[in-house]
N, C-alpha and C positions, 0 to 999 in steps of 0.2 A: 191750738197752735202746734204745727208739726214739730217733731223732735229736733230736726236739724236747725230750726230757728230758736230753740231753747237752750243751745249749748252753754251760754253764759248766764242763764237765768236760773232762778230758784226752781227746784224740782216740784212737780205736782204729784201727789200721792192719791190714789183712788182706793178707798178702803171698802172691804166687803163685810157682809153680815157676820161671818165667823170671827173676824178680828174685832169688830165692835163689841160683840157679845163677850169675847174673852177678856176684854179690858176690865169687865166687872165680874166675870165668873170666878168662883172660888179658886185660889185666894184673891185673885183680881188686884186691882189698884184703886182702892177707895179714895175718893177725892179728898177726904179729911186727912188721910195719911200721905198721899202722893199729889199734893196740889200742883207741883211743877209739871207733872205729866198732863194734867187737865188744862192748866194754863197754856202750855205749849200747843196742845191740840186745838184749843179755842182760838189762839192766835193764828194758827195755820188755817183754820176755817175762815176767819175774818179776811185773811190775805189770799183766799182761794187757792191755797197750797194743799189743802186736804179736802177732797171731794168724795162724793159717792153718788149712787144712782137712786132715782125715785123708787125703783123696785126694791132696793135694800131697805129704804124707809118703810115700804109696805110690809116687808118681812119682819122688821123690828117692831113696828107699831102693834103687832099682835101681842107682844110681851107687855106686861105691866111691871116694869122694873126700872132701875136707875139708868140703864143705857137708853131705854125708851124715852125717859124724861129728858136725858141729855140730847138725844136726837131731835126731840121736839123743840128744844131751846136753840138748836143749831140747824134748823130746818133748811136754811139757805145752802147748805153744803150738798144737798141731794138734788142732782141735776135731772131735768126732764129729758124725755126722748126728743132728739132733734134729727134733722135730715142726714147729717153725717153718720150718726149711730145707726139709723135705719139702713143706710147703704152698707155699712160695715157688718151689720148683723147677718147679711146674706153670706158673707165670707166666713164669719164665725160659725154659722150653722153647719157649714161643710166640714168643719173639724171635729164635730161631735158625731158619735155613733148615732145613726138615724133612729134606732129603737129607743135609745136613751133620750134623745131630743124629743121624740114624739110622746114618750111617757111623761117627761117633765111638763111639756106644753099642755097635755091633756089633764094634768092634775087640777087645773083651774085656778090655782093660787099664784102668787108672785114667784118668779124665778129670776133672780138677779144676775146670776153668773154670766150669761152671754152678754147682758147689757153692760156689766162691769168691763168685759173685754172690749166691747165696741166703744164705750166711753173712754177707756184708756188709750185706745188707738187714736181716737179723735183728738184727745187732749195731750197726747204724748206723755201719759202718766205712768208712774210705777204702781203696780198693784200691791196692796197690803191684804194678805189673806192668811188664815190659819188652816186652810184646807190642805190636805195631803196631795202630793204630786202623783195622782193616779188618773187613769183614763177618765175623761169627761169631767174633770174638775179643773178649777181655775189655773193652777200652775201648769198643768199638762197642756191645756188649750193655749195659754199665753205664750208658750215656747214657739208655737207655730207662727206667731206674729212678732217674734223677737221682743216681747214685753218682759220687763224685769218684774219678778215677784219677790216680795219679802214677807216673812212671817212677822208677827207683832214685835217680838224681841229684836229681830234684825232691823225693823223699822225704827224702834226706839234708839238703837245704836246709830243708825244712819242720820237721824235728826238730832242726835246728841242730847237726848233727854238725860238729865241728871236728877236723881232723887235721893 
């Protein structure tokens, strides 16, 4: 749904691999100690307020850890590629350095960043990432599309997580 139609609706957040990993990375937020965080995230997933991309799932599933298990349990949050994303991906590609783009594409594994941008454009979502704002990274590219980016702690503040 375009952003202008979402003015009075709940925000949608599109979370990337770095933010998901950092939820459990040392010291992290273990579910046993911070159940309110995990309950809130799961509620947001159920309400389609917290989404991610299939490519993020592919990056995460290589890991055999708690966040991988959590992602498997919340598989429906990971959105498949659709026509809107494919269309937007052409515009997203233009904002990357061509050498960087080709290098990432030719690695052969999943690369979620451009899909996170495309999905966020299509859904009018706010990006949650712990990447730095440097060239060819999510926050840097997101600016070109007027997409808001939050790091994990900013995201927790915005959704008013209490623990």
